[in-house]
Backbone atoms as SQL, in Angstrom:
CREATE TABLE atoms (id INTEGER PRIMARY KEY, chain TEXT, resi INTEGER, resn TEXT, atom TEXT, x REAL, y REAL, z REAL);
INSERT INTO atoms VALUES
  (1, 'A', 1, 'MET', 'N', 25.122, 112.013, 209.154),
  (2, 'A', 1, 'MET', 'CA', 23.673, 112.110, 209.339),
  (3, 'A', 1, 'MET', 'C', 23.612, 113.517, 210.044),
  (4, 'A', 2, 'LYS', 'N', 22.656, 114.279, 209.633),
  (5, 'A', 2, 'LYS', 'CA', 22.353, 115.629, 210.177),
  (6, 'A', 2, 'LYS', 'C', 21.700, 115.452, 211.471),
  (7, 'A', 3, 'ALA', 'N', 22.163, 116.075, 212.502),
  (8, 'A', 3, 'ALA', 'CA', 21.529, 116.160, 213.851),
  (9, 'A', 3, 'ALA', 'C', 20.216, 116.976, 213.782),
  (10, 'A', 4, 'SER', 'N', 19.105, 116.424, 214.369),
  (11, 'A', 4, 'SER', 'CA', 17.833, 117.120, 214.293),
  (12, 'A', 4, 'SER', 'C', 17.777, 118.018, 215.670),
  (13, 'A', 5, 'LYS', 'N', 17.043, 119.211, 215.387),
  (14, 'A', 5, 'LYS', 'CA', 16.873, 120.047, 216.401),
  (15, 'A', 5, 'LYS', 'C', 15.832, 119.499, 217.416),
  (16, 'A', 6, 'PRO', 'N', 15.920, 119.800, 218.724),
  (17, 'A', 6, 'PRO', 'CA', 14.975, 119.335, 219.657),
  (18, 'A', 6, 'PRO', 'C', 13.555, 119.947, 219.354),
  (19, 'A', 7, 'ILE', 'N', 12.498, 119.283, 219.737),
  (20, 'A', 7, 'ILE', 'CA', 11.111, 119.764, 219.587),
  (21, 'A', 7, 'ILE', 'C', 10.937, 120.921, 220.461),
  (22, 'A', 8, 'PRO', 'N', 10.453, 122.053, 219.947),
  (23, 'A', 8, 'PRO', 'CA', 10.159, 123.252, 220.865),
  (24, 'A', 8, 'PRO', 'C', 9.075, 122.756, 221.788),
  (25, 'A', 9, 'VAL', 'N', 9.077, 123.479, 222.987),
  (26, 'A', 9, 'VAL', 'CA', 8.205, 123.079, 224.030),
  (27, 'A', 9, 'VAL', 'C', 6.816, 123.571, 223.806),
  (28, 'A', 10, 'SER', 'N', 6.614, 124.814, 223.602),
  (29, 'A', 10, 'SER', 'CA', 5.224, 125.374, 223.555),
  (30, 'A', 10, 'SER', 'C', 4.566, 125.160, 222.252),
  (31, 'A', 11, 'VAL', 'N', 3.279, 125.066, 222.266),
  (32, 'A', 11, 'VAL', 'CA', 2.440, 124.935, 221.005),
  (33, 'A', 11, 'VAL', 'C', 2.836, 126.006, 219.950),
  (34, 'A', 12, 'PRO', 'N', 2.756, 127.341, 220.336),
  (35, 'A', 12, 'PRO', 'CA', 3.140, 128.259, 219.400),
  (36, 'A', 12, 'PRO', 'C', 4.538, 128.074, 218.765),
  (37, 'A', 13, 'GLU', 'N', 5.544, 127.719, 219.609),
  (38, 'A', 13, 'GLU', 'CA', 6.806, 127.473, 219.029),
  (39, 'A', 13, 'GLU', 'C', 6.793, 126.211, 218.067),
  (40, 'A', 14, 'ARG', 'N', 6.060, 125.179, 218.421),
  (41, 'A', 14, 'ARG', 'CA', 5.926, 124.055, 217.526),
  (42, 'A', 14, 'ARG', 'C', 5.317, 124.306, 216.251),
  (43, 'A', 15, 'LEU', 'N', 4.253, 125.359, 216.324),
  (44, 'A', 15, 'LEU', 'CA', 3.582, 125.775, 215.125),
  (45, 'A', 15, 'LEU', 'C', 4.603, 126.675, 214.244),
  (46, 'A', 16, 'ASP', 'N', 5.401, 127.444, 214.934),
  (47, 'A', 16, 'ASP', 'CA', 6.419, 128.151, 214.093),
  (48, 'A', 16, 'ASP', 'C', 7.386, 127.357, 213.346),
  (49, 'A', 17, 'GLU', 'N', 7.835, 126.242, 214.139),
  (50, 'A', 17, 'GLU', 'CA', 8.709, 125.190, 213.497),
  (51, 'A', 17, 'GLU', 'C', 7.966, 124.445, 212.356),
  (52, 'A', 18, 'LEU', 'N', 6.763, 124.142, 212.587),
  (53, 'A', 18, 'LEU', 'CA', 5.905, 123.454, 211.546),
  (54, 'A', 18, 'LEU', 'C', 5.838, 124.295, 210.327),
  (55, 'A', 19, 'ALA', 'N', 5.553, 125.560, 210.436),
  (56, 'A', 19, 'ALA', 'CA', 5.457, 126.565, 209.395),
  (57, 'A', 19, 'ALA', 'C', 6.860, 126.612, 208.621),
  (58, 'A', 20, 'HIS', 'N', 7.861, 126.733, 209.416),
  (59, 'A', 20, 'HIS', 'CA', 9.252, 126.775, 208.811),
  (60, 'A', 20, 'HIS', 'C', 9.495, 125.501, 207.965),
  (61, 'A', 21, 'LEU', 'N', 9.146, 124.346, 208.430),
  (62, 'A', 21, 'LEU', 'CA', 9.322, 123.115, 207.725),
  (63, 'A', 21, 'LEU', 'C', 8.512, 123.084, 206.480),
  (64, 'A', 22, 'LEU', 'N', 7.256, 123.465, 206.603),
  (65, 'A', 22, 'LEU', 'CA', 6.354, 123.487, 205.401),
  (66, 'A', 22, 'LEU', 'C', 6.874, 124.465, 204.303),
  (67, 'A', 23, 'TRP', 'N', 7.223, 125.672, 204.748),
  (68, 'A', 23, 'TRP', 'CA', 7.680, 126.636, 203.788),
  (69, 'A', 23, 'TRP', 'C', 8.990, 126.196, 203.128),
  (70, 'A', 24, 'GLY', 'N', 9.795, 125.360, 203.820),
  (71, 'A', 24, 'GLY', 'CA', 10.963, 124.843, 203.294),
  (72, 'A', 24, 'GLY', 'C', 10.747, 123.671, 202.437),
  (73, 'A', 25, 'GLY', 'N', 9.505, 123.250, 202.109),
  (74, 'A', 25, 'GLY', 'CA', 9.239, 122.187, 201.282),
  (75, 'A', 25, 'GLY', 'C', 9.022, 120.743, 201.827),
  (76, 'A', 26, 'GLU', 'N', 9.056, 120.670, 203.166),
  (77, 'A', 26, 'GLU', 'CA', 8.793, 119.438, 203.798),
  (78, 'A', 26, 'GLU', 'C', 7.254, 118.969, 203.571),
  (79, 'A', 27, 'TRP', 'N', 7.106, 117.710, 203.329),
  (80, 'A', 27, 'TRP', 'CA', 5.746, 117.171, 203.159),
  (81, 'A', 27, 'TRP', 'C', 5.023, 117.319, 204.528),
  (82, 'A', 28, 'PRO', 'N', 3.610, 117.776, 204.435),
  (83, 'A', 28, 'PRO', 'CA', 3.033, 118.098, 205.688),
  (84, 'A', 28, 'PRO', 'C', 2.975, 116.957, 206.722),
  (85, 'A', 29, 'THR', 'N', 2.737, 115.786, 206.275),
  (86, 'A', 29, 'THR', 'CA', 2.760, 114.610, 207.336),
  (87, 'A', 29, 'THR', 'C', 4.098, 114.546, 207.909),
  (88, 'A', 30, 'ARG', 'N', 5.173, 114.585, 207.243),
  (89, 'A', 30, 'ARG', 'CA', 6.522, 114.405, 207.783),
  (90, 'A', 30, 'ARG', 'C', 6.794, 115.728, 208.625),
  (91, 'A', 31, 'ALA', 'N', 6.418, 116.808, 208.241),
  (92, 'A', 31, 'ALA', 'CA', 6.690, 118.037, 209.118),
  (93, 'A', 31, 'ALA', 'C', 5.924, 117.945, 210.400),
  (94, 'A', 32, 'ALA', 'N', 4.694, 117.450, 210.394),
  (95, 'A', 32, 'ALA', 'CA', 3.912, 117.288, 211.597),
  (96, 'A', 32, 'ALA', 'C', 4.646, 116.314, 212.596),
  (97, 'A', 33, 'GLN', 'N', 5.084, 115.097, 211.937),
  (98, 'A', 33, 'GLN', 'CA', 5.774, 114.140, 212.798),
  (99, 'A', 33, 'GLN', 'C', 7.033, 114.738, 213.390),
  (100, 'A', 34, 'ARG', 'N', 7.672, 115.501, 212.660),
  (101, 'A', 34, 'ARG', 'CA', 9.020, 116.128, 213.151),
  (102, 'A', 34, 'ARG', 'C', 8.753, 117.052, 214.311),
  (103, 'A', 35, 'CYS', 'N', 7.526, 117.673, 214.328),
  (104, 'A', 35, 'CYS', 'CA', 7.180, 118.565, 215.405),
  (105, 'A', 35, 'CYS', 'C', 6.434, 117.831, 216.569),
  (106, 'A', 36, 'GLY', 'N', 6.280, 116.532, 216.410),
  (107, 'A', 36, 'GLY', 'CA', 5.704, 115.716, 217.514),
  (108, 'A', 36, 'GLY', 'C', 4.264, 115.551, 217.506),
  (109, 'A', 37, 'TRP', 'N', 3.752, 115.771, 216.264),
  (110, 'A', 37, 'TRP', 'CA', 2.236, 115.677, 216.128),
  (111, 'A', 37, 'TRP', 'C', 1.858, 114.685, 215.043),
  (112, 'A', 38, 'THR', 'N', 0.575, 114.193, 215.103),
  (113, 'A', 38, 'THR', 'CA', 0.003, 113.601, 213.892),
  (114, 'A', 38, 'THR', 'C', -0.423, 114.716, 213.044),
  (115, 'A', 39, 'LEU', 'N', -0.905, 114.371, 211.838),
  (116, 'A', 39, 'LEU', 'CA', -1.438, 115.405, 210.936),
  (117, 'A', 39, 'LEU', 'C', -2.625, 116.060, 211.536),
  (118, 'A', 40, 'ALA', 'N', -3.547, 115.242, 212.003),
  (119, 'A', 40, 'ALA', 'CA', -4.741, 115.742, 212.662),
  (120, 'A', 40, 'ALA', 'C', -4.474, 116.636, 213.886),
  (121, 'A', 41, 'GLY', 'N', -3.462, 116.249, 214.692),
  (122, 'A', 41, 'GLY', 'CA', -3.045, 117.003, 215.861),
  (123, 'A', 41, 'GLY', 'C', -2.605, 118.337, 215.393),
  (124, 'A', 42, 'ALA', 'N', -1.772, 118.345, 214.395),
  (125, 'A', 42, 'ALA', 'CA', -1.159, 119.602, 213.954),
  (126, 'A', 42, 'ALA', 'C', -2.206, 120.548, 213.365),
  (127, 'A', 43, 'GLU', 'N', -3.261, 119.937, 212.619),
  (128, 'A', 43, 'GLU', 'CA', -4.258, 120.691, 212.143),
  (129, 'A', 43, 'GLU', 'C', -5.249, 121.337, 213.220),
  (130, 'A', 44, 'SER', 'N', -5.434, 120.519, 214.255),
  (131, 'A', 44, 'SER', 'CA', -6.155, 121.007, 215.444),
  (132, 'A', 44, 'SER', 'C', -5.513, 122.216, 216.089),
  (133, 'A', 45, 'ALA', 'N', -4.227, 121.979, 216.245),
  (134, 'A', 45, 'ALA', 'CA', -3.408, 123.077, 216.942),
  (135, 'A', 45, 'ALA', 'C', -3.352, 124.340, 216.182),
  (136, 'A', 46, 'ALA', 'N', -3.217, 124.196, 214.853),
  (137, 'A', 46, 'ALA', 'CA', -3.161, 125.373, 213.934),
  (138, 'A', 46, 'ALA', 'C', -4.503, 126.081, 214.061),
  (139, 'A', 47, 'ARG', 'N', -5.556, 125.294, 213.994),
  (140, 'A', 47, 'ARG', 'CA', -6.947, 125.938, 214.068),
  (141, 'A', 47, 'ARG', 'C', -7.081, 126.681, 215.391),
  (142, 'A', 48, 'ASP', 'N', -6.729, 126.003, 216.553),
  (143, 'A', 48, 'ASP', 'CA', -6.900, 126.442, 217.802),
  (144, 'A', 48, 'ASP', 'C', -6.132, 127.808, 218.029),
  (145, 'A', 49, 'HIS', 'N', -4.921, 127.940, 217.321),
  (146, 'A', 49, 'HIS', 'CA', -4.160, 129.034, 217.535),
  (147, 'A', 49, 'HIS', 'C', -4.180, 130.042, 216.386),
  (148, 'A', 50, 'GLY', 'N', -5.165, 129.891, 215.556),
  (149, 'A', 50, 'GLY', 'CA', -5.431, 130.976, 214.444),
  (150, 'A', 50, 'GLY', 'C', -4.251, 130.931, 213.475),
  (151, 'A', 51, 'ARG', 'N', -3.628, 129.782, 213.149),
  (152, 'A', 51, 'ARG', 'CA', -2.478, 129.821, 212.266),
  (153, 'A', 51, 'ARG', 'C', -3.048, 129.284, 210.883),
  (154, 'A', 52, 'HIS', 'N', -3.908, 130.299, 210.213),
  (155, 'A', 52, 'HIS', 'CA', -4.384, 129.953, 209.007),
  (156, 'A', 52, 'HIS', 'C', -3.292, 130.001, 207.894),
  (157, 'A', 53, 'ASP', 'N', -2.088, 130.458, 208.144),
  (158, 'A', 53, 'ASP', 'CA', -1.092, 130.459, 207.236),
  (159, 'A', 53, 'ASP', 'C', -0.549, 129.022, 206.850),
  (160, 'A', 54, 'ILE', 'N', -0.746, 128.110, 207.899),
  (161, 'A', 54, 'ILE', 'CA', -0.328, 126.696, 207.603),
  (162, 'A', 54, 'ILE', 'C', -1.571, 125.731, 207.547),
  (163, 'A', 55, 'LEU', 'N', -2.732, 126.251, 208.025),
  (164, 'A', 55, 'LEU', 'CA', -3.813, 125.319, 208.022),
  (165, 'A', 55, 'LEU', 'C', -4.262, 124.753, 206.671),
  (166, 'A', 56, 'SER', 'N', -4.187, 125.529, 205.566),
  (167, 'A', 56, 'SER', 'CA', -4.553, 125.003, 204.193),
  (168, 'A', 56, 'SER', 'C', -3.748, 124.002, 203.816),
  (169, 'A', 57, 'SER', 'N', -2.390, 123.990, 204.194),
  (170, 'A', 57, 'SER', 'CA', -1.386, 122.973, 203.623),
  (171, 'A', 57, 'SER', 'C', -1.740, 121.589, 204.414),
  (172, 'A', 58, 'LEU', 'N', -2.115, 121.754, 205.735),
  (173, 'A', 58, 'LEU', 'CA', -2.406, 120.592, 206.494),
  (174, 'A', 58, 'LEU', 'C', -3.751, 119.901, 206.093),
  (175, 'A', 59, 'MET', 'N', -4.754, 120.756, 205.782),
  (176, 'A', 59, 'MET', 'CA', -5.961, 120.256, 205.396),
  (177, 'A', 59, 'MET', 'C', -5.994, 119.617, 204.087),
  (178, 'A', 60, 'TRP', 'N', -5.127, 120.211, 203.134),
  (179, 'A', 60, 'TRP', 'CA', -5.008, 119.661, 201.820),
  (180, 'A', 60, 'TRP', 'C', -4.353, 118.186, 201.939),
  (181, 'A', 61, 'GLU', 'N', -3.332, 118.108, 202.675),
  (182, 'A', 61, 'GLU', 'CA', -2.587, 116.768, 202.928),
  (183, 'A', 61, 'GLU', 'C', -3.560, 115.787, 203.544),
  (184, 'A', 62, 'ARG', 'N', -4.373, 116.199, 204.478),
  (185, 'A', 62, 'ARG', 'CA', -5.299, 115.282, 205.102),
  (186, 'A', 62, 'ARG', 'C', -6.285, 114.814, 204.101),
  (187, 'A', 63, 'SER', 'N', -6.833, 115.625, 203.189),
  (188, 'A', 63, 'SER', 'CA', -7.869, 115.198, 202.261),
  (189, 'A', 63, 'SER', 'C', -7.154, 114.303, 201.210),
  (190, 'A', 64, 'TYR', 'N', -5.874, 114.531, 200.888),
  (191, 'A', 64, 'TYR', 'CA', -5.114, 113.724, 200.003),
  (192, 'A', 64, 'TYR', 'C', -4.961, 112.326, 200.560),
  (193, 'A', 65, 'VAL', 'N', -4.473, 112.270, 201.841),
  (194, 'A', 65, 'VAL', 'CA', -4.285, 110.961, 202.420),
  (195, 'A', 65, 'VAL', 'C', -5.513, 110.171, 202.587),
  (196, 'A', 66, 'GLU', 'N', -6.592, 110.810, 203.048),
  (197, 'A', 66, 'GLU', 'CA', -7.833, 110.163, 203.228),
  (198, 'A', 66, 'GLU', 'C', -8.407, 109.631, 201.937),
  (199, 'A', 67, 'GLY', 'N', -8.240, 110.475, 200.852),
  (200, 'A', 67, 'GLY', 'CA', -8.628, 110.026, 199.568),
  (201, 'A', 67, 'GLY', 'C', -7.974, 108.798, 198.948),
  (202, 'A', 68, 'ALA', 'N', -6.680, 108.648, 199.431),
  (203, 'A', 68, 'ALA', 'CA', -5.914, 107.520, 198.887),
  (204, 'A', 68, 'ALA', 'C', -6.173, 106.292, 199.640),
  (205, 'A', 69, 'ALA', 'N', -6.859, 106.325, 200.877),
  (206, 'A', 69, 'ALA', 'CA', -7.047, 105.261, 201.677),
  (207, 'A', 69, 'ALA', 'C', -8.259, 104.416, 201.204);
């Protein structure tokens, strides 16, 4: 089993890790969980910190999940 990296401490570091996971092909919900967030929490943090580079992926995933419910 591959050892996981510890969750970065600061929000900007967590957003950087989230971006890395998303660009590496990780599903947004799983990427958010790996960074210690819910999908909504990750979306809020991305919006608050101006991370528009990852916000669209998170918002698409949320609309997909909510549409399936």
